[in-house]
Each structure stands twice: as structure tokens, then as C-alpha cells.
C-alpha positions, 0 to 999 in steps of 0.5 A, spaced: 466 511 456 472 508 454 476 501 456 481 504 462 478 511 462 478 513 470 471 516 472 475 520 478 478 523 473 473 526 469 468 528 475 475 532 477 476 535 470 469 537 470 468 538 478 463 534 479 462 528 484 466 522 482 460 518 487 454 521 483 458 520 476 460 514 477 452 512 479 450 517 473 454 512 468 451 505 472 444 507 471 446 510 464 448 502 462 442 499 466 438 503 462 442 501 456 443 494 457 449 493 454 453 488 458 458 487 453 460 494 453 462 493 460 465 487 459 470 490 455 471 496 459 474 491 465 481 491 466 483 483 466 487 482 474 493 481 474 496 474 476 499 473 484 507 471 484 509 469 490 515 471 492 520 467 497 523 471 502 528 469 507 529 469 514 530 476 517 537 477 519 536 483 523 543 485 527 540 487 534 547 492 537 548 490 543 546 496 550 553 500 552 553 503 557 559 508 560 559 513 566 565 518 567 567 522 573 573 525 574 579 520 574 574 514 574 570 510 568 565 504 570 563 500 564 557 496 562 555 492 556 549 488 555 548 483 551 541 482 547 538 475 547 535 474 541 531 467 541 524 470 545 
């Protein structure tokens, strides 16, 4: 195996089950006893970078209902309280 090679991609290319191929590779590595090679194949883990996220500024629209019947119109406007 070469560093950075995807076992799943190799399995897919050769129409093999990826889990079965991974088991075969692990068994072969255990037989060969080459921990240096396995160490070379590991991908370094990325660093955690904290992000500052401000308070969400979601505007809640008011609810407005308008009912018309003939010449009569009734309007109702409801204000939304966002403190709860």
C-alpha cells in the first residue's frame, strides 16, 4: 500500500467488499510486522481552529392578517416577542 491510497477506492475498482479488503490488509500487516510502514501511512490530524460566532441576528417578522368582505376590511397585526 502507498500512503494516501483509499482502500475503499481500490475495493470499488476491483469489485471487492471494502471491509473484507481492509481485513486482508490488516492481517497482512500483522503478519509482516511492519509498524514503520503503518506509521508512514497515517494522515496527520488537522489542528482545531476556533471560530468566533456572534449572536444570531434573525429578524422575526410580525404577523399581519387582513380580512376583506365587500367594502369592509379588518386588519390584525401581531407583534412577536423574541425574549422567550
